[in-house]
C-alpha positions in Angstrom: -19.7 -23.4 5.1 -21.6 -26.2 6.8 -19.0 -28.7 5.6 -15.6 -28.1 6.9 -13.1 -27.6 4.1 -9.7 -29.2 5.0 -8.0 -26.9 2.5 -9.4 -23.8 4.1 -8.7 -25.2 7.6 -5.0 -25.8 6.5 -4.8 -22.3 5.1 -6.0 -20.8 8.4 -3.5 -22.9 10.3 -0.8 -21.7 8.0 -1.8 -18.0 8.5 -1.8 -18.5 12.3 1.7 -20.1 12.1 2.9 -17.3 9.9 1.5 -14.7 12.3 3.3 -16.4 15.3 6.6 -16.5 13.3 6.3 -12.7 12.6 5.2 -11.9 16.2 7.8 -14.0 18.1 10.8 -11.5 17.7 8.8 -9.0 19.8 8.9 -11.4 22.8 12.6 -12.3 22.6 15.4 -10.6 24.5 18.3 -9.0 22.4 20.7 -12.0 22.7 18.1 -14.6 21.7 16.8 -12.3 19.0 20.3 -12.0 17.4 20.7 -15.8 17.2 17.2 -16.4 16.0 17.2 -13.7 13.3 18.5 -16.1 10.7 15.4 -18.2 10.5 12.6 -15.9 11.8 11.0 -14.0 8.9 10.1 -10.8 10.8 11.7 -8.1 12.9 10.5 -6.6 16.1 8.2 -3.6 16.0 9.9 -0.2 16.0 9.3 1.7 19.2 8.6 5.4 19.0 10.3 8.3 20.9 7.8 8.1 23.8 8.6 4.4 24.4 12.3 4.0 23.4 13.6 7.5 24.3 15.8 9.5 21.9 16.0 13.0 20.5 13.4 15.4 19.3 14.1 18.4 17.0 11.8 21.1 15.9 13.1 22.8 12.7 11.9 26.0 11.1 12.5 26.8 7.4 13.8 30.3 6.9 11.3 31.4 4.3 12.6 35.0 4.2 15.7 33.8 2.5 13.6 31.7 0.1 11.4 34.7 -0.8 14.6 36.8 -1.4 16.0 34.2 -3.7 12.7 33.9 -5.6 12.6 37.7 -6.0 16.1 37.7 -7.4 15.0 35.0 -9.9 11.9 37.0 -10.7 14.0 40.1 -11.2 16.1 38.2 -13.8 13.0 37.0 -15.6 11.6 40.6 -15.6 14.8 41.9 -17.1 14.8 39.3 -19.8 11.1 39.9 -20.6 11.5 43.7 -20.8 14.5 43.4 -23.1 12.7 40.9 -25.3 9.7 43.3 -25.6 12.1 46.2 -26.2 10.8 48.2 -23.2 13.3 50.7 -21.8 13.8 50.7 -18.0 16.2 51.9 -15.3 16.9 51.3 -11.7 15.7 47.7 -11.7 16.3 46.4 -8.2 14.9 44.5 -5.2 14.1 46.6 -2.1 11.7 46.0 0.9 10.6 42.6 -0.5 9.5 44.3 -3.8 11.0 44.7 -7.3 10.9 48.2 -8.6 12.0 49.9 -11.8 11.3 53.1 -13.8 10.2 53.0 -17.4 12.0 54.9 -20.1 10.1 56.4 -23.1 6.4 56.7 -23.7 5.4 53.1 -23.7 1.9 52.5 -22.3 1.8 51.3 -18.7 -0.7 48.6 -19.7 1.7 47.0 -22.1 4.5 46.9 -19.5 2.1 45.5 -16.9 0.9 42.8 -19.4 4.5 41.9 -20.2 5.2 41.4 -16.4 2.0 39.4 -15.9 2.9 37.1 -18.8 5.7 35.8 -16.5 3.2 35.0 -13.7 -0.4 36.1 -13.8 -0.6 36.0 -10.0 1.9 38.7 -9.4 0.8 42.0 -7.9 1.9 45.0 -10.1 1.4 48.6 -8.8 2.2 51.7 -10.8 3.1 55.1 -9.4 3.7 57.6 -12.2 6.5 55.9 -14.2 7.6 53.6 -11.4 6.5 50.0 -11.2 6.4 47.9 -8.1 6.1 44.1 -8.3 5.6 41.7 -5.4 4.3 38.2 -4.7 0.6 37.7 -4.1 -0.7 35.4 -1.4 -1.2 32.7 -4.1 2.5 33.0 -5.0 3.6 32.8 -1.4 1.5 29.7 -0.7 2.9 27.9 -3.7 6.4 28.8 -2.8 5.9 27.7 0.8 4.2 24.4 -0.2 6.9 23.4 -2.7 9.8 24.5 -0.4 8.5 22.5 2.6 7.8 19.4 0.4 11.4 19.6 -0.9 12.8 20.3 2.5 11.1 17.3 4.1 12.4 15.0 1.4 16.0 16.2 1.7 15.9 16.1 5.5 14.6 12.5 5.2 17.4 11.6 2.7 20.1 13.0 5.0 18.9 11.3 8.1 18.3 8.0 6.3 21.8 8.0 4.8 23.4 8.8 8.2 22.3 5.4 9.4 19.8 6.6 12.0 17.1 3.9 12.6 13.3 4.6 12.5 13.3 8.4 12.2 9.9 10.2 12.2 9.9 13.3 10.0 6.7 15.3 9.5 5.6 18.8 8.8 4.0 20.9 11.6 2.1 24.0 10.7 3.2 26.1 7.7 7.0 26.2 7.9 8.1 23.7 10.6 9.4 20.2 10.6 9.4 17.8 13.5 12.2 15.2 13.6 12.0 12.4 16.1 15.0 10.1 16.4 14.3 7.1 18.7 17.3 5.6 20.4 19.6 8.6 19.5 20.9 10.2 22.7 23.3 12.7 21.1 21.9 14.4 17.9 24.9 16.7 17.4 25.9 15.0 14.1 22.3 15.1 12.8 22.0 18.8 13.8 25.2 19.5 11.9 23.9 17.7 8.8 20.6 19.5 8.9 22.3 22.8 9.6 24.0 22.8 6.3 22.0 24.1 3.3 24.6 22.3 1.1 24.2 24.8 -1.7 27.3 24.0 -3.9 28.5 26.3 -6.6 31.7 26.4 -8.8 32.8 30.0 -9.4 35.9 31.6 -10.9 38.3 33.6 -8.6 39.6 37.0 -9.7 42.5 36.5 -12.2 44.9 39.0 -10.6 43.7 39.6 -7.0 45.0 36.9 -4.7 44.0 36.0 -1.1 47.1 37.7 0.3 45.8 41.1 -1.1 42.3 40.8 0.5 41.3 41.6 4.1 38.0 42.2 5.8 37.9 45.8 4.8 38.6 45.2 1.1 36.1 46.3 -1.5 35.1 44.1 -4.4 35.1 45.4 -7.9 31.9 45.2 -10.0 30.8 41.7 -10.7 32.8 40.2 -7.8 32.2 39.4 -4.1 34.5 38.6 -1.2 33.9 35.2 0.4 35.7 33.8 3.5 37.4 30.5 3.7 35.3 27.6 5.2 38.1 26.7 7.7 40.0 29.9 8.2 37.9 33.0 9.0 40.9 35.3 8.3 41.4 34.0 4.8 39.3 35.7 2.0 38.8 35.2 -1.8 37.7 37.5 -4.5 35.1 35.5 -6.3 33.1 36.2 -9.5 29.4 36.5 -8.7 28.5 34.5 -11.7 27.9 30.8 -11.0 29.7 28.8 -13.7 28.3 25.3 -12.6 25.7 24.8 -9.9 25.3 21.9 -7.5 22.0 21.1 -9.1 24.1 19.4 -11.8 25.7 17.2 -9.3 25.0 13.5 -9.9 26.9 11.7 -7.1 29.4 12.4 -4.4 31.5 10.0 -2.4 34.3 10.2 0.3 37.7 9.3 -1.0 41.4 10.2 -0.7 43.5 12.5 -2.9 47.0 11.9 -4.2 48.5 12.9 -0.8 46.3 10.3 0.9 44.3 13.1 2.5 40.5 12.8 2.9 38.6 14.4 0.1 35.3 14.1 -1.8 35.0 12.9 -5.4 32.0 14.1 -7.4 30.2 13.2 -10.6 28.3 15.7 -12.7 25.4 15.1 -15.0 25.9 15.1 -18.7 24.9 18.8 -19.0 27.0 19.7 -16.0 30.0 17.8 -17.3 29.7 19.6 -20.7 29.5 23.0 -19.0 32.3 22.1 -16.5 34.6 21.0 -19.4 33.9 24.2 -21.3 34.7 26.5 -18.3 37.8 24.6 -17.2 39.1 24.4 -20.8 38.7 28.1 -21.3 40.3 29.2 -17.9 43.4 27.0 -17.5 45.7 28.5 -14.9 43.0 30.3 -13.1 41.6 29.5 -9.6 38.3 27.8 -9.7 36.5 28.2 -6.3 34.3 25.5 -4.8 31.7 27.4 -2.8 29.5 25.6 -0.2 26.8 27.6 1.6 28.5 30.9 0.8 32.0 29.9 2.0 35.0 28.7 -0.1 35.9 25.1 0.6 38.9 25.2 -1.7 40.1 27.2 -4.7 42.3 24.9 -6.8 44.0 26.2 -9.9 42.8 24.7 -13.1 45.6 22.6 -14.5 43.8 21.0 -17.4 40.3 20.6 -18.9 38.0 18.6 -16.6 34.7 17.2 -17.6 32.2 15.2 -15.6 34.2 14.2 -12.5 36.5 16.0 -10.0 37.6 16.2 -6.4 36.9 18.6 -3.5 40.0 18.8 -1.4 40.7 20.7 1.8 41.7 20.2 5.4 39.1 17.6 6.0 38.8 14.8 8.5 37.4 11.4 7.4 34.1 12.1 9.2 33.8 15.5 7.5 34.3 14.0 4.0 31.6 11.4 4.8 29.2 14.1 6.0 30.0 16.4 3.1 29.5 13.7 0.5 26.2 12.8 2.2 24.7 16.3 2.1 25.9 16.8 -1.5 24.3 13.5 -2.5 21.0 14.3 -0.8 20.8 17.7 -2.5 20.7 21.3 -1.2 18.0 22.3 1.2 15.7 24.9 -0.4 15.9 26.9 2.8 18.2 27.1 5.8 16.8 25.1 8.7 16.7 26.8 12.1 16.5 24.6 15.2 13.8 26.0 17.4 13.6 23.3 20.0 15.7 20.3 21.0 14.7 17.7 23.6 16.2 14.4 24.7 13.9 11.8 26.1 15.4 9.2 28.4 14.5 5.5 28.0 13.1 5.3 31.5 9.9 7.0 30.6 9.5 4.7 27.6 10.2 1.6 29.8 7.5 2.8 32.3 5.1 3.4 29.5 5.7 -0.1 28.0 5.3 -1.7 31.3 2.0 0.2 31.9 0.8 -0.8 28.5 1.6 -4.4 29.1 -0.3 -4.4 32.4 -3.3 -2.7 30.8 -3.3 -5.1 27.9 -3.0 -8.2 30.2 -5.7 -6.9 32.6 -8.0 -6.0 29.7 -7.4 -9.3 28.0 -8.1 -11.4 31.1 -11.3 -9.4 31.9 -12.6 -9.8 28.4 -11.8 -13.6 28.3 -13.5 -14.1 31.8 -16.6 -12.2 30.6 -16.9 -14.2 27.4 -16.4 -17.6 29.2 -18.9 -16.8 31.9 -21.5 -15.5 29.5 -21.2 -18.0 26.6 -19.5 -21.0 28.1 -17.6 -23.2 25.7 -18.5 -20.8 22.8 -16.9 -18.0 24.8 -13.8 -20.1 25.2 -13.7 -20.5 21.3 -14.1 -16.8 21.0 -11.2 -16.3 23.4 -9.0 -18.5 21.2 -10.0 -16.3 18.2 -9.1 -13.2 20.3 -5.6 -14.6 20.9 -5.2 -15.2 17.2 -6.4 -11.6 16.7 -3.6 -10.2 19.0 -1.0 -12.4 17.2 -2.1 -11.0 13.8 -2.0 -7.4 15.1 1.6 -7.8 16.4 2.6 -9.7 13.3 1.3 -7.1 10.9 2.9 -4.2 12.8 6.2 -6.1 12.6 5.7 -6.9 8.9 5.1 -3.3 7.9 7.7 -2.1 10.4 5.3 0.4 11.9 6.5 2.6 14.7 4.6 1.8 17.9 3.9 4.8 20.2 2.0 5.0 23.5 -1.3 5.9 21.7 -0.6 2.9 19.5 -0.7 0.7 22.5 -4.0 2.3 23.5 -5.3 1.4 20.0 -4.3 -2.3 20.5 -6.0 -2.4 23.9 -9.1 -0.8 22.4 -9.3 -3.3 19.5 -9.0 -6.2 22.0 -12.3 -5.0 23.6 -13.9 -4.3 20.2 -12.8 -7.7 18.8 -15.3 -9.6 21.0 -18.2 -7.3 20.0 -18.6 -9.3 16.8 -18.6 -12.6 18.7 -21.3 -11.2 21.0 -23.5 -10.3 18.0 -22.9 -13.7 16.4 -23.6 -15.7 19.6 -26.8 -13.7 20.3 -28.0 -14.4 16.8 -27.2 -18.1 17.2 -29.1 -18.1 20.5 -32.1 -16.4 18.8 -32.1 -18.9 15.9 -31.8 -21.9 18.3 -34.6 -20.6 20.6 -37.1 -20.5 17.6 -36.6 -24.2 17.1 -33.7 -24.6 14.7 -31.2 -27.4 15.2 -27.6 -26.6 16.3 -26.0 -26.7 12.9 -28.7 -24.5 11.2 -28.7 -22.1 14.1 -24.9 -21.7 13.9 -25.0 -21.1 10.1 -28.0 -18.7 10.3 -26.4 -16.8 13.2 -23.2 -16.2 11.4 -24.9 -15.2 8.1 -27.4 -12.7 9.7 -24.7 -11.1 12.0 -22.1 -10.5 9.2 -23.8 -7.5 7.7 -24.2 -5.8 11.1 -20.6 -6.6 11.9 -19.3 -5.2 8.6 -21.4 -2.0 8.9 -20.3 -1.3 12.5 -16.6 -1.9 11.7 -16.6 0.0 8.5 -17.8 3.2 10.2 -14.9 2.8 12.7 -12.5 2.1 9.9 -13.5 5.3 8.1 -13.0 7.3 11.3 -9.5 5.7 11.6 -8.7 6.5 8.0 -9.6 10.2 8.6 -7.4 10.2 11.7 -4.5 8.8 9.6 -5.1 11.2 6.7 -5.4 14.4 8.7 -3.7 13.6 12.0 0.0 13.6 12.8 2.4 11.9 15.2 0.6 10.1 18.0 -2.7 10.4 16.3 -1.4 8.5 13.3 0.1 5.9 15.5 -3.2 5.3 17.2 -5.1 5.2 13.8 -2.6 2.6 12.4 -3.1 0.1 15.2 -6.8 0.8 15.2 -7.1 0.1 11.4 -5.1 -3.1 11.7 -7.1 -4.2 14.7 -10.4 -3.7 12.9 -9.2 -5.7 9.9 -7.9 -8.6 12.1 -10.8 -8.6 14.5 -13.3 -8.9 11.5 -11.2 -11.8 10.1 -10.9 -13.7 13.3 -14.5 -13.2 14.4 -16.1 -14.1 11.1 -13.7 -16.8 9.8 -11.7 -18.3 12.6 -14.5 -18.3 15.2 -16.8 -19.9 12.7 -14.4 -22.7 11.9 -13.9 -23.3 15.6 -17.6 -23.4 16.4 -18.3 -25.7 13.4 -15.4 -27.9 14.3 -16.7 -28.2 17.9 -20.3 -28.8 17.1 -19.6 -31.4 14.4 -16.9 -33.3 16.1 -18.7 -33.4 19.4 -22.1 -33.9 17.7 -23.7 -31.2 19.9 -27.5 -31.3 19.9 -28.1 -28.6 22.5 -26.6 -25.2 23.0 -26.1 -23.9 26.6 -25.3 -20.2 27.0 
């Protein structure tokens, strides 16, 4: 690169201009930012909870309910498997987190055990005389917890994103907990309400002859039925068939709307399979109440007037906000487990403002100290390195804005750290140039040799730090990830500015000024 390429120089200038354009929104106040947003390509960096203030929620998935539901499903599978294999049994039930039954006849225990293990080879099957006990193994439990938490995090994310909350941070902590950070949100009551709903929607038939007027809290349900209370009126009860005719898993879409009486309601769309099943059920039971059950409570129980297929309406004594929230939770899907709020904190913006101010002071002091050191030590070459350092800072801010990363207090620490690391490469290069010049090379050759021989050392040193940052990002969480993101971006930009931009500046200076001697 002894000869300066005008095309490359123009490309570097374009990159610097682009970086400035993306970085500028971070230095504008809100009023100027709004007027300039039409022509500036980037947005300002998102600030984390520790800088902007907001709400912090720690949620816990109720895994006991999940295991109970999984045991009920397993019980149904065992019943089907035993009937299919023509194995007689009695007293098949779930008790004390185990499934138990007694065999009938003289069928070998090994055959029964093999039939059960064909359902899942990881199940634990114990036999006491003619009684069988089945429970989940540790492998089963780990699989259930892993899949439940992955699904829960995705649905929590969907609900919060659709609610319009900006820059939420959602991540798993430990085995069964989820941390939700909501920067800028002072009152998380609506979010708590959204997350508090499991949103398990079922369509079930009501009893054909027992009406709500005939049911009270002391009533007993006939076989195959259960008594459920009304979602709005705790004194109103329904006799509901236990069999789920259509489940919410077949729900395709849900939107807030208004019914014929201009009252808020929720319209829904079912999948092709759900529509077919819904049409079969409604066509067969015209004139019968069809209950809409949400999280174990009856939202409404309209009487089927005619056959309905893939679309319908959920009506009730709703407000407009309630229909918006209900449609939102139905669209996002049912949580696989109820979420218990273990901890709630609100962080005021004052702490964040102090942190930002402290970070600014630390950055400015660090930057000035580094620039003074470089200028005193390397003279005009140090001044060129300082220009490259400013470009490095611009690129870091621009890239954080481009990817819309969330900046936390540790992230600011990562930026300050990379500012100091950025000049390490320049120090290596300049020391190499000094060595080459002292052995008798001319300025041009010394500069070229100095850059070439320092590059491998620079790459090796930065790659090891980059691998460490990648490990922090992969296995860390929260503040650790914030630190690793800024560190990785800083490493990449510092290598680029030290190797490319500094070299162009040094070559430009030595050639244009026709420098014959180097003074360090």
